[in-house]
C-alpha positions as CSV (number, residue, x, y, z in Angstrom):
1,M,78.0,22.2,119.6
2,A,77.9,20.6,116.1
3,V,78.2,16.8,115.9
4,P,81.1,15.5,113.7
5,T,80.0,14.0,110.4
6,V,81.2,10.6,109.3
7,P,82.3,10.9,105.6
8,G,80.0,9.1,103.2
9,L,77.4,8.3,106.0
10,S,74.0,9.8,105.0
11,A,71.2,10.4,107.4
12,G,69.2,7.6,105.8
13,L,71.9,5.0,106.2
14,A,72.6,6.2,109.8
15,L,68.9,5.8,110.6
16,L,68.8,2.3,109.0
17,A,71.9,1.3,111.1
18,T,70.2,2.7,114.3
19,D,67.0,0.8,113.6
20,A,69.1,-2.4,113.1
21,V,71.1,-2.0,116.3
22,L,68.0,-1.2,118.4
23,L,66.1,-4.2,117.0
24,A,69.1,-6.5,117.6
25,L,69.2,-5.3,121.2
26,G,65.5,-4.9,121.9
27,W,63.7,-7.6,120.0
28,P,65.2,-10.6,122.0
29,I,63.9,-9.0,125.2
30,I,60.5,-8.1,123.7
31,A,60.0,-11.6,122.2
32,G,61.2,-13.3,125.4
33,I,58.6,-11.5,127.4
34,A,55.9,-12.2,124.9
35,L,56.6,-16.0,124.8
36,I,56.6,-16.6,128.5
37,P,53.1,-18.1,128.3
38,V,54.1,-20.4,125.5
39,P,55.1,-23.9,126.6
40,P,58.8,-24.7,126.0
41,Q,58.0,-27.5,123.5
42,N,56.1,-24.9,121.4
43,Q,58.7,-22.2,121.5
44,P,59.5,-20.9,118.0
45,G,62.9,-21.4,116.4
46,L,65.3,-18.8,115.2
47,I,63.8,-18.2,111.7
48,P,60.2,-17.4,112.9
49,L,61.8,-15.0,115.5
50,L,63.8,-13.2,112.9
51,M,60.9,-12.7,110.5
52,H,59.3,-10.0,112.6
53,P,62.2,-7.5,112.9
54,L,63.2,-8.2,109.3
55,A,59.7,-7.6,108.1
56,F,59.6,-4.4,110.2
57,L,62.7,-3.1,108.5
58,L,61.4,-4.1,105.1
59,F,58.2,-2.1,105.6
60,L,60.1,0.9,107.1
61,Y,61.9,1.0,103.8
62,A,58.8,0.3,101.7
63,L,56.9,3.1,103.4
64,G,59.7,5.6,102.5
65,L,60.9,6.2,106.1
66,Y,64.6,6.5,104.9
67,R,63.8,9.0,102.2
68,R,64.5,12.7,102.4
69,D,60.9,13.8,103.0
70,A,60.4,11.5,106.0
71,L,63.8,12.5,107.4
72,L,62.8,16.1,107.3
73,E,59.2,15.8,108.5
74,T,58.9,14.5,112.1
75,R,55.2,14.0,112.0
76,K,55.2,12.0,108.8
77,S,58.1,9.8,110.0
78,L,56.7,9.0,113.4
79,G,53.2,8.5,112.1
80,R,54.3,5.8,109.6
81,V,56.2,3.7,112.1
82,P,53.1,2.0,113.6
83,I,51.9,1.2,110.1
84,A,55.2,-0.4,109.3
85,A,55.1,-2.5,112.5
86,G,51.5,-3.5,111.8
87,L,52.1,-4.6,108.2
88,G,55.4,-6.3,109.1
89,G,53.7,-8.1,112.0
90,L,50.8,-9.3,109.8
91,V,53.2,-10.6,107.0
92,A,55.5,-12.3,109.5
93,S,52.6,-13.9,111.4
94,G,50.9,-14.9,108.3
95,A,54.0,-16.6,107.0
96,A,54.5,-18.3,110.4
97,Y,50.9,-19.5,110.3
98,F,50.6,-20.8,106.8
99,L,54.1,-21.9,105.9
100,P,55.6,-25.2,107.0
101,P,58.6,-25.6,109.3
102,P,61.0,-24.0,109.9
103,F,58.8,-20.9,109.4
104,A,55.8,-22.1,111.3
105,T,55.4,-21.3,115.0
106,A,52.8,-21.8,117.7
107,G,53.4,-18.4,119.2
108,S,52.5,-16.3,116.2
109,A,49.7,-14.4,118.0
110,N,52.0,-13.5,120.9
111,L,54.8,-12.4,118.5
112,L,52.3,-10.3,116.5
113,A,51.2,-8.4,119.6
114,A,54.9,-8.0,120.7
115,A,55.8,-6.7,117.2
116,I,53.1,-4.0,117.3
117,L,53.5,-3.0,120.9
118,G,57.3,-3.4,121.2
119,L,58.8,-2.5,117.8
120,V,56.9,0.8,117.5
121,P,58.7,2.5,120.5
122,L,62.0,1.2,119.1
123,G,61.3,2.8,115.7
124,W,60.2,6.0,117.4
125,F,63.3,6.1,119.6
126,A,65.6,5.7,116.5
127,R,63.9,8.7,114.8
128,I,64.1,10.8,117.9
129,I,67.8,10.1,118.1
130,L,68.1,11.1,114.4
131,F,66.1,14.3,114.8
132,A,68.3,15.3,117.8
133,L,71.4,14.8,115.8
134,L,70.0,16.8,112.8
135,E,69.3,19.7,115.2
136,R,72.9,19.7,116.2
137,G,74.1,19.8,112.6
138,A,74.9,16.2,112.0
139,F,75.1,14.7,108.5
140,R,76.0,18.1,106.9
141,R,78.8,18.0,104.4
142,R,81.4,20.6,103.5
143,L,81.1,21.3,99.8
144,M,83.5,23.3,97.6
145,I,82.0,24.3,94.3
146,V,84.3,25.5,91.6
147,G,82.4,28.3,89.9
148,A,79.7,30.7,91.0
149,G,77.6,31.2,87.9
150,Q,74.2,30.1,86.8
151,R,75.2,26.4,86.8
152,A,76.4,26.6,90.4
153,W,73.2,28.4,91.4
154,D,71.1,25.8,89.7
155,M,72.9,23.0,91.5
156,V,72.5,24.6,94.9
157,W,68.8,25.1,94.2
158,L,68.3,21.4,93.2
159,L,70.3,20.2,96.2
160,K,68.1,22.1,98.7
161,R,65.0,20.7,97.1
162,E,66.0,17.1,96.2
163,G,69.4,16.3,97.5
164,R,69.9,13.1,99.4
165,T,72.3,14.8,101.7
166,L,70.1,16.9,104.1
167,G,72.5,19.9,104.4
168,F,75.7,21.4,102.9
169,D,78.1,24.0,104.1
170,I,79.1,25.5,100.7
171,T,82.0,27.5,99.6
172,F,82.1,28.9,96.1
173,V,85.5,29.3,94.5
174,H,85.4,31.6,91.4
175,E,87.5,33.7,89.1
176,P,86.5,35.9,86.1
177,S,87.6,33.3,83.5
178,M,84.8,31.0,84.7
179,G,82.1,33.5,83.7
180,E,80.0,36.0,85.5
181,I,78.9,35.4,89.1
182,D,75.2,34.7,89.3
183,P,73.4,37.7,90.8
184,R,71.2,35.4,93.0
185,L,74.4,34.0,94.6
186,A,76.0,37.4,95.0
187,E,72.9,39.0,96.6
188,D,72.7,36.3,99.3
189,A,75.0,37.5,102.2
190,G,75.1,33.9,103.5
191,N,77.0,32.7,100.4
192,R,80.7,32.4,100.8
193,I,82.4,33.3,97.4
194,I,86.2,33.5,97.4
195,S,88.8,34.0,94.7
196,A,90.4,31.0,93.1
197,S,93.7,32.9,92.9
198,R,94.7,31.4,96.3
199,G,94.8,27.9,94.8
200,F,92.2,25.2,94.9
201,R,94.2,22.9,97.2
202,T,95.0,25.6,99.7
203,I,91.3,26.6,99.9
204,A,90.2,23.0,100.2
205,E,92.6,22.4,103.1
206,E,91.6,25.6,104.8
207,I,87.9,24.8,104.8
208,G,88.3,21.1,105.3
209,T,86.1,20.3,102.4
210,D,84.5,16.8,102.1
211,L,84.4,17.0,98.3
212,I,84.8,19.3,95.3
213,V,82.3,19.8,92.5
214,V,83.5,21.4,89.3
215,A,80.6,23.5,88.0
216,P,81.8,26.7,86.2
217,D,79.7,28.2,83.4
218,E,82.9,28.5,81.3
219,R,85.2,25.5,81.4
220,R,87.8,26.6,78.9
221,G,91.1,27.4,80.6
222,M,90.2,25.4,83.7
223,P,93.4,24.7,85.7
224,M,93.2,20.9,85.5
225,E,96.6,20.4,87.2
226,A,95.3,22.3,90.3
227,L,92.3,20.1,90.4
228,L,94.4,17.0,90.0
229,A,96.5,18.2,93.0
230,C,93.3,18.3,95.1
231,R,92.5,14.8,93.9
232,T,95.9,13.4,94.8
233,A,95.8,15.2,98.2
234,G,92.7,13.1,99.1
235,F,89.9,15.4,98.2
236,P,87.2,13.7,96.0
237,V,86.6,15.7,92.8
238,F,83.3,15.3,90.9
239,E,82.1,16.7,87.6
240,Y,78.9,18.6,87.9
241,H,76.6,16.1,86.2
242,R,78.0,13.0,87.9
243,F,77.6,14.6,91.3
244,L,74.1,15.9,90.7
245,E,72.9,12.6,89.3
246,K,74.1,10.8,92.4
247,E,72.6,13.4,94.8
248,I,69.1,13.9,93.2
249,G,68.6,10.5,91.7
250,R,67.8,11.6,88.2
251,V,69.5,12.9,85.1
252,D,69.2,16.7,84.8
253,V,67.8,16.9,81.2
254,K,67.5,20.7,81.3
255,R,71.2,21.1,81.6
256,L,72.3,17.9,79.9
257,D,75.9,17.5,78.6
258,Y,76.0,14.9,75.8
259,G,79.7,14.5,76.3
260,W,79.3,13.5,79.9
261,L,76.5,11.1,79.1
262,L,78.6,9.5,76.3
263,Y,81.6,8.8,78.5
264,S,79.9,8.0,81.8
265,D,79.1,4.6,83.0
266,G,75.7,3.0,82.5
267,F,73.2,1.9,79.8
268,T,74.6,-1.7,79.9
269,F,72.4,-4.8,80.0
270,T,74.0,-8.2,80.4
271,M,72.2,-11.4,79.6
272,V,72.3,-12.4,83.2
273,D,70.5,-9.1,84.1
274,L,67.8,-9.6,81.5
275,V,67.2,-13.2,82.6
276,L,67.0,-12.3,86.2
277,K,64.7,-9.3,85.4
278,R,62.3,-11.6,83.4
279,A,62.3,-14.1,86.3
280,L,61.4,-11.3,88.7
281,D,58.7,-10.1,86.4
282,I,57.1,-13.6,86.2
283,A,57.3,-14.3,89.9
284,A,56.1,-10.9,91.1
285,S,53.2,-10.5,88.6
286,A,52.0,-14.1,89.2
287,V,52.0,-13.8,93.0
288,L,50.4,-10.4,92.9
289,L,47.7,-11.6,90.4
290,F,46.9,-14.5,92.6
291,L,46.6,-12.3,95.7
292,T,44.5,-9.6,94.1
293,A,42.3,-11.8,91.9
294,P,39.2,-11.3,94.2
295,F,39.6,-7.6,94.2
296,L,40.1,-7.5,90.4
297,A,37.0,-9.6,89.9
298,A,34.9,-7.3,92.2
299,A,36.2,-4.2,90.5
300,A,35.4,-5.6,87.0
301,V,31.8,-6.4,88.2
302,A,31.4,-2.8,89.5
303,V,32.6,-1.3,86.3
304,K,30.3,-3.5,84.2
305,A,27.3,-2.7,86.5
306,Q,27.8,1.0,86.4
307,D,26.9,1.6,82.8
308,G,26.8,-1.8,81.1
309,G,29.9,-1.1,79.1
310,P,33.0,-3.4,79.0
311,A,35.0,-3.8,82.2
312,L,38.4,-4.0,80.4
313,Y,39.9,-1.3,78.3
314,R,42.6,-2.0,75.7
315,Q,44.7,0.7,74.3
316,E,47.9,0.9,72.2
317,R,51.1,1.7,74.1
318,V,54.8,1.7,73.3
319,T,57.3,-0.6,75.0
320,R,60.9,-1.7,74.5
321,G,62.4,-0.9,71.1
322,G,59.4,1.2,70.1
323,R,57.2,-1.9,69.7
324,V,53.5,-1.2,70.1
325,F,51.3,-3.5,72.2
326,R,47.8,-3.4,73.6
327,I,47.7,-2.6,77.3
328,M,44.9,-3.9,79.5
329,K,43.3,-1.8,82.2
330,L,40.0,-1.6,84.0
331,R,37.9,1.0,82.3
332,T,37.8,4.2,84.4
333,M,36.2,6.6,81.8
334,T,32.9,6.8,80.2
335,Q,32.3,4.8,77.0
336,N,33.7,6.4,73.9
337,A,35.6,8.9,76.0
338,E,38.0,9.5,73.2
339,R,35.7,9.8,70.2
340,Q,37.3,13.2,69.5
341,G,40.8,11.6,69.5
342,A,43.6,11.1,71.9
343,V,44.1,13.8,74.6
344,W,46.1,14.1,77.8
345,A,44.3,13.0,80.9
346,Q,43.9,15.8,83.3
347,V,43.4,16.1,87.1
348,G,39.6,16.1,87.7
349,D,39.0,14.8,84.2
350,P,35.2,14.9,83.7
351,R,35.4,11.7,81.5
352,V,36.4,9.7,84.6
353,T,33.4,7.8,86.2
354,K,32.7,7.6,89.9
355,I,33.9,4.1,90.1
356,G,36.8,5.1,87.9
357,R,38.0,7.7,90.4
358,F,38.1,5.1,93.1
359,L,39.9,2.6,90.9
360,R,42.5,5.2,90.0
361,R,43.0,6.3,93.5
362,T,43.6,2.8,94.7
363,R,45.5,1.8,91.6
364,L,43.1,-1.2,91.1
365,D,42.6,-0.1,87.4
366,E,46.3,-1.1,86.8
367,L,46.0,-4.7,87.9
368,P,45.1,-6.2,84.4
369,Q,48.6,-5.1,83.3
370,L,49.9,-8.0,85.3
371,I,48.7,-10.1,82.3
372,N,50.7,-7.9,80.0
373,I,53.7,-8.6,82.2
374,L,53.2,-12.3,82.0
375,K,52.9,-12.1,78.2
376,G,56.2,-10.3,78.0
377,D,54.8,-7.0,76.7
378,M,55.8,-5.1,79.8
379,S,58.0,-5.5,82.8
380,F,57.1,-5.0,86.5
381,V,59.5,-2.1,86.7
382,G,60.2,0.3,83.9
383,P,59.2,3.6,82.3
384,R,55.5,4.3,82.1
385,P,54.1,3.0,78.8
386,E,52.8,5.9,76.7
387,R,50.5,6.0,73.7
388,P,52.2,6.1,70.2
389,E,50.6,9.5,69.4
390,F,52.2,11.1,72.6
391,V,55.5,9.3,72.1
392,A,55.9,10.8,68.6
393,E,55.0,14.3,70.0
394,L,57.3,14.0,73.0
395,A,60.2,12.6,71.1
396,A,60.1,15.6,68.7
397,K,60.3,18.0,71.6
398,L,62.4,16.2,74.2
399,P,66.0,15.1,73.4
400,L,66.7,11.5,74.4
401,Y,63.1,10.6,74.9
402,N,63.3,7.5,72.8
403,E,66.2,6.2,75.1
404,R,63.6,5.3,77.7
405,H,62.5,2.5,75.3
406,L,65.8,0.7,75.8
407,V,63.9,-1.3,78.4
408,H,60.4,-2.6,78.6
409,A,57.7,-0.3,79.9
410,G,56.7,-1.0,83.5
411,L,53.7,-1.2,85.8
412,T,55.7,0.8,88.3
413,G,59.0,2.6,87.9
414,W,61.5,5.1,89.3
415,A,59.6,8.0,87.8
416,Q,56.3,6.7,89.1
417,I,57.5,6.6,92.7
418,N,59.3,9.9,92.6
419,Y,57.1,12.2,90.6
420,P,53.4,12.9,91.0
421,Y,50.9,12.2,88.2
422,G,51.1,14.9,85.5
423,A,50.1,15.3,81.9
424,S,52.1,18.2,80.3
425,L,55.3,18.7,78.5
426,D,57.1,19.9,81.6
427,D,55.8,16.9,83.5
428,A,57.0,14.6,80.7
429,R,60.4,16.3,80.9
430,S,60.7,15.8,84.6
431,K,59.6,12.1,84.4
432,L,62.1,11.6,81.6
433,S,64.9,12.7,83.9
434,Y,63.9,9.8,86.3
435,D,63.4,7.3,83.4
436,L,66.9,8.1,82.0
437,Y,68.4,7.6,85.5
438,Y,66.7,4.2,85.7
439,V,67.8,3.0,82.3
440,K,71.3,4.3,82.9
441,N,71.6,2.6,86.4
442,F,69.5,-0.5,85.7
443,S,70.0,-3.5,87.9
444,V,67.7,-6.2,89.3
445,L,68.4,-5.0,92.9
446,F,67.2,-1.6,91.8
447,D,64.0,-3.2,90.5
448,V,63.4,-4.8,93.9
449,L,63.9,-1.6,95.7
450,I,61.4,0.2,93.4
451,I,58.8,-2.6,93.9
452,L,59.1,-2.2,97.6
453,Q,58.7,1.6,97.5
454,T,55.6,1.2,95.3
455,L,53.6,0.4,98.4
456,R,54.2,3.9,99.7
457,V,52.8,5.4,96.5
458,V,49.8,3.1,96.7
459,L,49.0,4.0,100.3
460,W,49.8,7.7,99.8
461,P,49.2,8.6,96.1
462,G,50.7,12.1,96.6
463,A,53.8,10.7,98.1
464,G,55.7,10.4,94.8
465,V,57.3,13.8,95.2
466,R,60.8,13.6,96.6
């Protein structure tokens, strides 16, 4: 028996709500048991007690446990819960130990043990509940696609690979004026393709669709009044690009419609946004530089000792408005690695030293860029800074490539946490789709969420794939 789906409730949000409810119910009991040995006069207050479950939720998010890949892969999801509990416990206990009241508490060791031993089962239980609901068909949405041509097939293919919604029950509504039916859709017996002659609203009511996506190959002659009737009857109607952008978290540059991009929301930057973003840049980079200074110094000494060359490497990169600046990184390649000119870095690049491979894998080579952020050349979050030679080449081949320079280049970014490292034209096109989404939907809160998820990519370098 299928489980009814709550409209607008995704599996990720449902899991977050389940985690929050279980923590609200379970943590007071767990903490109460852990603090029995602590004298009453040393019992922690409300703030220290709340830091552990909040830190646990924070690291569940930072480790990507509400993302599509973790929701679909049981082993990955369950395996990361103890890491989230451990990291959250260490952060909360560290804050309780080093910070003054009202954060400080005498029972930090007890709460740390309770967080690791007690919160992990709660996290596992929430995910077991979710996986059981997924097995029974929960969180599937009934989707009515107007059109059954190549555009419709492309959309379904992208939804299966990248969609935030884990499953759709799809009905295609088509008529000859919309173009030819894509053979790949026609050949699949599981696809339901029906004639539009019965009327959009009638079909929508019969199948009980949750939303309608207009995606015909040929839009001339589209019966707009019939679609408006669906809208006024309470069925949400989405244009192809708007729906796809929301579902896959990027702008589909291969099938880009300039008219949609022109009239859609986004690409706005208020003075308040820019001031808050700069404040976040300064605070985040200063704190991270302070915390990582010993590791940065040790890495610099290792690079210097390896071959006697300079520890730092400076290179021209492009940032906001096309301005060129000199980025700072720890040197990971042999000296004079580009004496033949600028070339794309490749996986297994022979120019990378042994120390350099370690630095790249751990992302330690990126730490000097924190100084660039403090200077204002870069932001903490933004598109990856590219070299002027490559920017000129890519801008000539990829439409809208220069639009990524509407914001400062970043140490991390939406493309960096969603797409694995690559150095080809196709890779650049895919990363551009994420960069455009970021620029179009920019907000300081979005920056904070990206910073949190950067931890997942640092711990699991191959986890950038959605």
